[in-house]
DSSP file (Angstrom, degrees, kcal/mol; ACC not computed):
  #  RESIDUE AA STRUCTURE BP1 BP2  ACC     N-H-->O    O-->H-N    N-H-->O    O-->H-N    TCO  KAPPA ALPHA  PHI   PSI    X-CA   Y-CA   Z-CA
    1    1 A M              0   0    0      0, 0.0     2,-0.4     0, 0.0     0, 0.0   0.000 360.0 360.0 360.0 133.1   20.6   10.7  -30.2
    2    2 A S        -     0   0    0      2,-0.0     2,-0.4     0, 0.0     0, 0.0  -0.900 360.0-161.1-113.6 140.7   22.9   10.4  -27.2
    3    3 A F        -     0   0    0     -2,-0.4     2,-0.6     2,-0.0     0, 0.0  -0.953  21.5-126.4-120.2 140.5   21.8   10.0  -23.6
    4    4 A D        -     0   0    0     -2,-0.4    -2,-0.0     1,-0.1     0, 0.0  -0.760  19.7-157.2 -78.6 121.1   23.7   10.6  -20.4
    5    5 A K        +     0   0    0     -2,-0.6     2,-0.4     2,-0.0    -1,-0.1   0.436  68.4  76.8 -85.1  -0.5   23.4    7.4  -18.5
    6    6 A K        +     0   0    0      2,-0.0     2,-0.3     0, 0.0    -2,-0.1  -0.924  49.6 168.4-115.7 136.3   24.0    9.0  -15.1
    7    7 A Q        -     0   0    0     -2,-0.4     2,-0.1     2,-0.0    -2,-0.0  -0.886  24.8-140.9-147.3 114.6   21.5   11.0  -13.2
    8    8 A K        -     0   0    0     -2,-0.3     2,-0.3    82,-0.1    -2,-0.0  -0.456  17.8-145.9 -73.3 143.8   22.1   12.0   -9.5
    9    9 A M        -     0   0    0     -2,-0.1     2,-0.5     2,-0.0    81,-0.2  -0.835   3.3-147.6-111.9 150.6   19.1   11.9   -7.2
   10   10 A F  E     +A   89   0A   0     79,-2.9    79,-2.9    -2,-0.3     2,-0.4  -0.976  19.6 178.3-115.8 130.2   18.3   14.2   -4.2
   11   11 A T  E     +A   88   0A   0     -2,-0.5     2,-0.3    77,-0.2    77,-0.2  -0.993  11.7 146.4-130.8 141.8   16.4   12.6   -1.3
   12   12 A Y  E     -A   87   0A   0     75,-1.9    75,-2.8    -2,-0.4     2,-0.6  -0.973  42.2-130.9-167.3 149.8   15.4   14.4    1.9
   13   13 A V  E     -A   86   0A   0     -2,-0.3     2,-0.5    73,-0.2    73,-0.2  -0.959  27.1-155.6-109.3 115.2   12.7   14.6    4.6
   14   14 A L  E     +A   85   0A   0     71,-2.9    71,-2.9    -2,-0.6     2,-0.4  -0.798  19.0 174.5 -91.5 123.6   11.7   18.2    5.1
   15   15 A S  E     -A   84   0A   0     -2,-0.5    69,-0.2    69,-0.2    66,-0.2  -0.993  57.2  -7.7-139.0 129.8   10.3   18.9    8.6
   16   16 A G  S    S+     0   0    0     64,-2.2    65,-0.3    67,-1.6     2,-0.3   0.646 116.2  61.1  69.9  16.8    9.2   22.0   10.3
   17   17 A T  S    S-     0   0    0     66,-0.2    63,-2.6    63,-0.2     2,-0.3  -0.891  77.0-100.4-154.7-176.1   10.5   24.4    7.6
   18   18 A T  E     -B   79   0A   0     -2,-0.3     2,-0.4    61,-0.2    61,-0.2  -0.793  18.9-161.7-115.1 160.4   10.3   25.5    3.9
   19   19 A L  E     -B   78   0A   0     59,-2.6    59,-3.5    -2,-0.3     2,-0.5  -0.994   5.4-156.6-141.1 132.6   12.4   24.8    0.8
   20   20 A T  E     -B   77   0A   0     -2,-0.4     2,-0.5    57,-0.2    57,-0.2  -0.958   8.7-151.5-113.6 122.7   12.4   26.7   -2.4
   21   21 A I  E     -B   76   0A   0     55,-2.9    55,-2.0    -2,-0.5    54,-0.9  -0.782  21.5-177.6 -91.4 130.7   13.5   24.9   -5.5
   22   22 A T    >   -     0   0    0     -2,-0.5     3,-2.4    52,-0.3     5,-0.5  -0.834  43.9-100.5-126.7 164.0   15.1   27.4   -8.1
   23   23 A E  G >  S+     0   0    0     -2,-0.3     3,-1.8     1,-0.3    50,-0.1   0.836 118.1  67.2 -54.8 -33.8   16.5   26.9  -11.6
   24   24 A E  G 3  S+     0   0    0      1,-0.3    -1,-0.3     2,-0.1    50,-0.1   0.704  88.8  66.0 -60.1 -19.0   20.0   27.0  -10.1
   25   25 A D  G <  S-     0   0    0     -3,-2.4    -1,-0.3    48,-0.2    -2,-0.2   0.672 100.3-134.5 -79.1 -15.3   19.3   23.6   -8.4
   26   26 A G    <   +     0   0    0     -3,-1.8     2,-0.5    -4,-0.4    -3,-0.1   0.811  45.1 159.6  72.5  27.7   19.0   21.9  -11.7
   27   27 A I        +     0   0    0     -5,-0.5    46,-3.5    46,-0.4    -1,-0.2  -0.737  19.9 169.2 -91.1 126.2   15.8   19.9  -10.9
   28   28 A T  S    S+     0   0    0     -2,-0.5    39,-2.6     1,-0.3     2,-0.3   0.605  71.9  20.2-106.8 -17.0   13.7   18.6  -13.8
   29   29 A A  E     -C   66   0A   0     37,-0.2    61,-2.5    44,-0.1     2,-0.3  -0.991  62.1-178.1-152.3 148.5   11.4   16.4  -11.7
   30   30 A I  E     -CD  65  89A   0     35,-2.9    35,-2.8    -2,-0.3     2,-0.4  -0.996  10.8-158.6-148.3 137.2   10.3   16.1   -8.1
   31   31 A A  E     -CD  64  88A   0     57,-2.9    57,-1.9    -2,-0.3     2,-0.4  -0.963  11.5-167.7-116.6 134.2    8.1   13.9   -6.0
   32   32 A L  E     -CD  63  87A   0     31,-3.0    31,-2.6    -2,-0.4     2,-0.4  -0.961   7.3-179.8-123.3 135.9    6.6   15.0   -2.7
   33   33 A K  E     - D   0  86A   0     53,-2.2    53,-3.2    -2,-0.4     2,-0.5  -0.950  20.9-142.4-136.9 119.5    4.9   12.8   -0.1
   34   34 A L  E     +eD  59  85A   0     24,-0.6    26,-2.8    -2,-0.4    27,-0.2  -0.676  20.3 177.4 -77.4 126.6    3.5   14.2    3.2
   35   35 A T  E     +     0   0A   0     49,-2.9     2,-0.3    -2,-0.5    -1,-0.2   0.634  63.3   1.6-104.4 -20.7    4.1   11.6    5.9
   36   36 A A  E    S- D   0  84A   0     48,-1.1    48,-2.1    22,-0.0    -1,-0.4  -0.977 107.5  -1.7-160.9 153.4    2.7   13.6    8.9
   37   37 A G  E    S- D   0  83A   0     -2,-0.3     2,-0.3    46,-0.2    46,-0.3  -0.388  97.2 -35.9  75.0-138.3    1.0   16.8    9.8
   38   38 A A  E     + D   0  82A   0     44,-1.6    44,-0.7    -2,-0.1     2,-0.3  -0.965  58.2 163.9-131.4 142.8    0.3   19.5    7.1
   39   39 A G  E     -     0   0A   0     18,-0.4    18,-3.0    -2,-0.3     2,-0.3  -0.986  11.2-167.7-156.7 155.4    2.2   20.6    4.1
   40   40 A T  E     -FD  56  79A   0     39,-2.0    39,-2.7    -2,-0.3     2,-0.3  -0.907  10.2-151.2-137.7 164.8    1.8   22.5    0.9
   41   41 A Y  E     -FD  55  78A   0     14,-1.8    14,-2.8    -2,-0.3     2,-0.3  -0.975  18.5-177.9-134.6 155.5    3.6   23.2   -2.4
   42   42 A E  E     - D   0  77A   0     35,-1.7    35,-3.4    -2,-0.3     2,-0.1  -0.980  17.8-147.4-156.6 133.3    3.2   26.4   -4.4
   43   43 A G  E     - D   0  76A   0     10,-0.3    33,-0.2    -2,-0.3    32,-0.1  -0.431  13.1-143.6 -88.9 174.4    4.5   27.8   -7.7
   44   44 A T        +     0   0    0     31,-0.6     8,-0.1    30,-0.3    32,-0.1   0.422  59.7 116.2-118.3  -1.9    5.1   31.6   -8.2
   45   45 A K        -     0   0    0     30,-0.2     7,-0.5     6,-0.1     2,-0.4  -0.384  53.7-146.5 -69.1 145.2    4.0   32.0  -11.7
   46   46 A Q  E     -G   51   0B   0      5,-0.2     2,-0.7    -2,-0.1     5,-0.2  -0.945   0.5-151.7-113.3 134.9    1.0   34.2  -12.4
   47   47 A L  E >   -G   50   0B   0      3,-2.4     3,-2.7    -2,-0.4     2,-0.2  -0.919  64.7 -58.8-106.4 106.9   -1.4   33.5  -15.2
   48   48 A K  T 3  S-     0   0    0     -2,-0.7    -2,-0.0     1,-0.3     0, 0.0  -0.405 122.3 -16.0  53.5-119.9   -2.9   36.8  -16.3
   49   49 A A  T 3  S+     0   0    0     -2,-0.2     2,-0.6    -3,-0.1    -1,-0.3   0.405 117.9  97.9 -91.2   2.3   -4.6   38.2  -13.2
   50   50 A V  E <   -G   47   0B   0     -3,-2.7    -3,-2.4     0, 0.0     2,-0.2  -0.814  60.7-154.8-103.1 117.2   -4.6   34.9  -11.3
   51   51 A A  E     -G   46   0B   0     -2,-0.6    -5,-0.2    -5,-0.2    -6,-0.1  -0.545  27.9 -98.1 -84.7 154.9   -1.7   34.4   -8.8
   52   52 A S        -     0   0    0     -7,-0.5    -1,-0.1    -2,-0.2   -10,-0.1  -0.383  40.5-162.4 -66.7 150.6   -0.4   31.0   -7.8
   53   53 A A        -     0   0    0    -12,-0.1   -10,-0.3    -2,-0.1   -12,-0.1  -0.937  27.3 -90.7-133.2 155.3   -1.8   29.7   -4.4
   54   54 A P        -     0   0    0      0, 0.0     2,-0.5     0, 0.0   -12,-0.2  -0.336  34.0-148.3 -66.0 145.9   -0.5   26.9   -2.1
   55   55 A I  E     -F   41   0A   0    -14,-2.8   -14,-1.8    -2,-0.0     2,-0.2  -0.981  17.8-124.7-115.8 128.9   -1.9   23.4   -2.7
   56   56 A S  E     -F   40   0A   0     -2,-0.5   -16,-0.3   -16,-0.2     2,-0.2  -0.461  17.0-137.5 -74.0 136.4   -2.3   21.1    0.3
   57   57 A L        -     0   0    0    -18,-3.0     2,-0.4    -2,-0.2   -18,-0.4  -0.629  13.4-136.4 -86.4 157.0   -0.7   17.8    0.3
   58   58 A V  B >   -H   61   0C   0      3,-0.5     3,-2.3    -2,-0.2   -24,-0.6  -0.922  33.1 -95.5-113.3 138.8   -2.6   14.7    1.7
   59   59 A V  B 3  S+e   34   0A   0     -2,-0.4   -24,-0.2     1,-0.3    26,-0.0  -0.286 106.3   0.7 -55.1 131.5   -0.8   12.2    3.9
   60   60 A N  T 3  S+     0   0    0    -26,-2.8    -1,-0.3     1,-0.1   -25,-0.1   0.613 101.7 113.8  64.9  19.3    0.6    9.2    2.0
   61   61 A E  B <   -H   58   0C   0     -3,-2.3    -3,-0.5   -27,-0.2   -27,-0.3  -0.880  59.3-149.1-117.1  97.6   -0.7   10.6   -1.4
   62   62 A P        -     0   0    0      0, 0.0     2,-0.4     0, 0.0   -29,-0.2  -0.249   7.7-156.6 -69.5 152.4    2.4   11.4   -3.4
   63   63 A V  E     -C   32   0A   0    -31,-2.6   -31,-3.0     2,-0.0     2,-0.4  -0.979   3.3-159.7-125.5 137.7    2.6   14.3   -6.0
   64   64 A T  E     -C   31   0A   0     -2,-0.4     2,-0.4   -33,-0.2   -33,-0.2  -0.982   6.9-174.5-123.1 135.1    5.0   14.4   -8.9
   65   65 A I  E     +C   30   0A   0    -35,-2.8   -35,-2.9    -2,-0.4     2,-0.3  -0.982  11.1 170.0-128.3 135.1    6.0   17.6  -10.7
   66   66 A S  E     -C   29   0A   0     -2,-0.4     2,-0.2   -37,-0.2   -37,-0.2  -0.956  17.3-156.7-143.9 163.6    8.2   17.6  -13.8
   67   67 A S        -     0   0    0    -39,-2.6     6,-0.1    -2,-0.3     2,-0.1  -0.707  47.7 -66.7-123.4 178.6    9.4   19.9  -16.6
   68   68 A E    >   -     0   0    0     -2,-0.2     3,-2.6     1,-0.1    -1,-0.1  -0.425  52.1-112.2 -63.8 146.3   10.7   19.4  -20.0
   69   69 A Q  T 3  S+     0   0    0      1,-0.3    -1,-0.1    -2,-0.1   -40,-0.0   0.734 117.8  53.2 -57.8 -21.4   14.1   17.6  -19.9
   70   70 A T  T 3  S+     0   0    0    -42,-0.1     2,-0.3     2,-0.0    -1,-0.3   0.380 105.8  60.7 -95.5   6.3   15.7   20.8  -21.3
   71   71 A K  S <  S-     0   0    0     -3,-2.6     2,-0.3   -43,-0.1    -4,-0.2  -0.980  73.0-135.7-134.2 147.3   14.2   23.1  -18.6
   72   72 A Y        -     0   0    0     -2,-0.3     2,-0.3    -6,-0.1   -44,-0.2  -0.668  28.6-103.5-100.8 153.4   14.6   23.2  -14.9
   73   73 A I        -     0   0    0    -46,-3.5     2,-0.4    -2,-0.3   -46,-0.4  -0.570  42.8-165.1 -72.1 136.1   11.8   23.7  -12.3
   74   74 A D        +     0   0    0     -2,-0.3   -30,-0.3     1,-0.2   -52,-0.3  -0.986  54.8   1.3-132.1 132.5   12.0   27.3  -11.0
   75   75 A E  S    S+     0   0    0    -54,-0.9   -31,-0.6    -2,-0.4     2,-0.5   0.964  70.3 157.6  61.4  58.3   10.4   28.9   -7.9
   76   76 A L  E     -BD  21  43A   0    -55,-2.0   -55,-2.9   -33,-0.2     2,-0.6  -0.971  27.0-154.7-110.9 121.1    8.6   25.9   -6.4
   77   77 A I  E     -BD  20  42A   0    -35,-3.4   -35,-1.7    -2,-0.5     2,-0.5  -0.857   7.2-167.0-103.8 120.7    8.0   26.5   -2.7
   78   78 A I  E     -BD  19  41A   0    -59,-3.5   -59,-2.6    -2,-0.6     2,-0.6  -0.932   5.5-164.1-107.2 124.1    7.6   23.4   -0.4
   79   79 A D  E     +BD  18  40A   0    -39,-2.7   -39,-2.0    -2,-0.5   -61,-0.2  -0.910  26.8 156.6-118.6 109.3    6.2   24.2    3.0
   80   80 A A  E >   +     0   0A   0    -63,-2.6   -64,-2.2    -2,-0.6     3,-1.8  -0.044  33.8 124.5-112.8  27.4    6.6   21.6    5.7
   81   81 A S  E 3  S+     0   0A   0    -65,-0.3    -1,-0.1     1,-0.3   -42,-0.1   0.755  84.4  36.6 -62.6 -23.7    6.4   24.0    8.7
   82   82 A G  E 3  S- D   0  38A   0    -44,-0.7   -44,-1.6    -3,-0.2    -1,-0.3   0.187 130.4  -7.2-114.0  17.9    3.4   21.9   10.0
   83   83 A G  E <  S- D   0  37A   0     -3,-1.8   -67,-1.6   -46,-0.3     2,-0.4  -0.890  79.5 -70.1-174.5-155.7    4.6   18.5    9.1
   84   84 A S  E     -AD  15  36A   0    -48,-2.1   -49,-2.9    -2,-0.2   -48,-1.1  -0.996  32.4-170.6-132.6 132.2    7.0   16.2    7.3
   85   85 A I  E     -AD  14  34A   0    -71,-2.9   -71,-2.9    -2,-0.4     2,-0.3  -0.982  16.8-141.6-126.6 126.0    7.4   15.8    3.5
   86   86 A E  E     -AD  13  33A   0    -53,-3.2   -53,-2.2    -2,-0.4     2,-0.4  -0.688  24.4-162.4 -80.9 138.6    9.6   13.1    1.8
   87   87 A I  E     +AD  12  32A   0    -75,-2.8   -75,-1.9    -2,-0.3     2,-0.4  -0.990  17.6 176.7-129.3 129.1   11.3   14.6   -1.3
   88   88 A I  E     +AD  11  31A   0    -57,-1.9   -57,-2.9    -2,-0.4     2,-0.3  -0.992  17.9 167.7-128.0 126.6   12.9   12.8   -4.2
   89   89 A A  E      AD  10  30A   0    -79,-2.9   -79,-2.9    -2,-0.4   -59,-0.2  -0.944 360.0 360.0-139.2 157.7   14.2   14.9   -7.0
   90   90 A R              0   0    0    -61,-2.5   -60,-0.1    -2,-0.3   -82,-0.1   0.288 360.0 360.0-137.9 360.0   16.4   14.6  -10.1
């Protein structure tokens, strides 16, 4: 088994706007931490008749979302229009 020993990281503070992570971004894991105000994250996948809905972040309570190493996260909406969210992704 061979491993790539290099992995670039994305870091950003999202404030007053939204960001949508798509497959084209090549993200396999992301951590979100609300530092001020209000913020949410939301998937777009529907399970049978149940649509995805936004989940509120709590100040200073980080959330980590990951996929299988061979698949990228697709259609994750991060909304910091009412606050600031620290983002770390790979």
